[in-house]
C-alpha positions in Angstrom: -40.0 -3.8 12.8 -37.1 -6.2 12.5 -35.8 -6.9 9.0 -33.3 -9.7 8.5 -31.2 -9.7 5.3 -28.5 -11.9 3.8 -24.8 -11.2 4.1 -24.6 -9.5 0.6 -27.3 -7.0 1.4 -25.8 -6.4 4.9 -22.4 -5.7 3.4 -23.8 -3.3 0.9 -25.7 -1.5 3.7 -22.4 -1.0 5.5 -20.4 -0.2 2.4 -17.9 -3.0 2.8 -17.1 -6.3 1.2 -18.6 -9.6 2.3 -15.1 -10.7 3.4 -14.8 -7.7 5.6 -18.2 -8.3 7.1 -17.2 -11.9 7.9 -14.0 -10.7 9.5 -15.9 -8.2 11.7 -18.2 -10.9 12.9 -15.3 -13.2 13.7 -13.7 -10.3 15.7 -16.9 -9.7 17.6 -17.8 -6.3 16.2 -21.2 -7.5 15.1 -23.4 -10.6 15.3 -25.7 -12.5 13.0 -28.6 -14.9 13.3 -28.3 -18.3 11.5 -31.0 -20.1 9.7 -31.5 -23.9 10.2 -29.6 -24.2 6.9 -26.6 -22.3 8.4 -27.0 -19.1 6.4 -26.3 -15.8 8.1 -29.1 -13.3 8.6 -28.5 -9.7 9.8 -30.9 -7.4 11.4 -30.6 -4.1 9.6 -32.1 -2.2 12.5 -29.2 -3.3 14.7 -26.5 -2.7 12.2 -27.1 1.1 12.3 -24.8 1.9 9.3 -23.9 5.5 10.1 -22.8 4.7 13.6 -21.0 1.5 12.5 -19.0 3.4 9.9 -17.9 5.9 12.5 -16.7 3.0 14.7 -15.0 1.4 11.8 -12.8 4.4 11.2 -11.3 3.9 14.6 -10.6 0.3 13.9 -8.8 0.8 10.6 -5.0 0.5 10.8 -2.0 2.5 9.8 0.4 0.9 7.3 3.9 2.2 6.8 5.3 1.2 3.4 9.0 1.0 2.6 10.8 0.0 -0.6 14.2 -0.2 -2.2 15.1 -1.3 -5.7 17.9 -3.9 -5.2 19.5 -6.3 -2.8 22.6 -4.0 -2.3 20.2 -1.4 -0.8 19.2 -3.6 2.1 20.8 -1.2 4.6 18.8 1.7 3.1 15.7 -0.4 3.5 16.4 -0.8 7.2 17.0 2.9 7.6 13.8 3.7 5.8 11.8 1.4 8.0 13.4 3.0 11.1 12.4 6.4 9.9 8.8 5.2 9.3 8.6 3.4 12.7 9.9 6.4 14.6 7.5 8.8 12.8 4.5 6.6 13.5 5.4 6.0 17.1 5.8 9.7 17.7 2.3 10.3 16.4 1.0 7.6 18.8 -0.3 5.5 15.9 -0.7 1.7 16.1 0.9 0.6 12.8 2.2 -2.2 10.6 5.3 -1.9 8.4 5.2 -3.5 4.9 8.6 -3.6 3.1 9.4 -4.5 -0.5 12.6 -5.2 -2.3 12.2 -4.6 -6.0 11.9 -2.1 -8.8 9.5 0.8 -8.5 8.2 -0.3 -11.9 7.2 -3.7 -10.7 3.5 -3.8 -9.9 3.6 -7.5 -8.7 5.7 -7.1 -5.6 4.4 -9.1 -2.6 4.2 -6.2 -0.2 2.6 -3.8 -2.7 -0.1 -6.4 -3.5 -0.7 -6.9 0.2 -1.0 -3.2 0.8 -3.5 -2.7 -2.1 -5.6 -5.6 -1.0 -5.9 -4.1 2.5 -6.8 -0.7 1.1 -9.5 -2.1 -1.1 -10.7 -4.3 1.7 -11.3 -1.2 3.8 -9.1 -2.2 6.7 -6.6 0.6 6.2 -7.2 4.2 7.4 -3.8 5.7 6.9 -0.8 5.0 4.6 2.6 6.4 5.5 5.6 6.6 3.1 8.9 8.3 3.3 8.9 9.6 -0.3 6.3 9.5 -3.1 8.6 7.3 -5.3 9.0 4.7 -2.6 5.5 3.5 -3.5 5.9 3.3 -7.2 8.2 5.0 -9.7 5.3 5.4 -12.1 1.6 5.1 -11.1 1.7 6.4 -7.5 -1.1 8.8 -8.4 -3.3 5.9 -9.2 -2.7 4.4 -5.8 -3.4 7.8 -4.2 -6.7 8.0 -6.1 -7.7 4.6 -4.7 -6.8 5.8 -1.2 -8.9 8.9 -1.7 -11.9 6.8 -2.9 -11.4 4.5 0.2 -11.0 7.5 2.6 -7.4 6.5 3.4 -5.2 9.3 4.6 -1.8 9.4 2.8 1.1 10.8 4.8 4.4 11.5 2.9 7.1 12.3 5.4 9.5 14.0 2.9 7.5 16.1 0.4 10.2 18.7 -0.3 11.9 18.8 -3.7 15.2 17.2 -2.8 16.1 16.7 -6.5 15.8 18.7 -9.7 13.7 17.7 -12.7 16.8 16.6 -14.6 17.9 14.4 -11.7 14.5 12.8 -11.5 14.4 12.2 -15.2 17.8 10.6 -15.1 16.7 8.3 -12.3 13.6 7.3 -14.3 15.6 6.5 -17.4 18.1 4.5 -15.3 15.2 2.6 -13.7 13.7 1.8 -17.1 17.0 0.6 -18.5 17.6 -1.5 -15.4 14.3 -3.3 -15.8 14.5 -4.0 -19.5 18.2 -4.9 -19.5 17.6 -7.4 -16.7 14.8 -9.0 -18.7 17.0 -9.1 -21.8 20.2 -10.4 -20.4 19.4 -11.6 -16.9 19.7 -9.7 -13.7 23.2 -11.1 -12.8 24.7 -11.4 -16.3 27.9 -9.7 -17.3 26.2 -7.9 -20.3 23.5 -6.5 -18.0 26.1 -5.1 -15.5 28.2 -3.7 -18.3 25.3 -1.9 -19.8 24.2 -0.5 -16.4 27.7 0.7 -15.6 27.8 2.5 -19.0 24.4 4.1 -18.4 25.3 5.2 -14.8 28.5 6.8 -16.1 26.6 8.7 -18.8 24.0 9.9 -16.2 26.7 11.0 -13.8 28.5 12.9 -16.6 25.3 14.7 -17.6 24.9 16.0 -14.1 28.4 17.5 -13.8 
């Protein structure tokens, strides 16, 4: 027996958002009937949720995310992107690269927001990063938890401990001071640069 439902109930049956359901219809992955008033109606018997979810996994894309903190690291950003592109290509994955230039403590970066929106939307099946801290300096675990909830595979290319605890702590302190001194004095001000130079010298001295 046919049972036609509205877009909200159909999206819930498939476990996706209404926006995703509309996109799938536009891409030809499923079809809907339309009432004389123009409203979509979906036949639940034809949706077959379990089979559709299996097909959906194959459609989800791989996103490789790259980030550096400042403009003077643009060359590092390009190298990071090349590493990600080469890795994904060797695995035979079809992928998209999203790159950000900004502090690892900035949660409002354009690329990061685009990445999170795609993960929440359900269109991402795999996230690839070169190092854990390329995602966020603090809070990466929260993003990983969202990925787990959305069945997104996370691939971290370099998981080895390249640095000691003291070195990581020094980097975190420097990152915090960089952000707050930029807000206090301005990113390009003489006072900001002087403060950062002093902190960097202190960090380097502590590691000797």
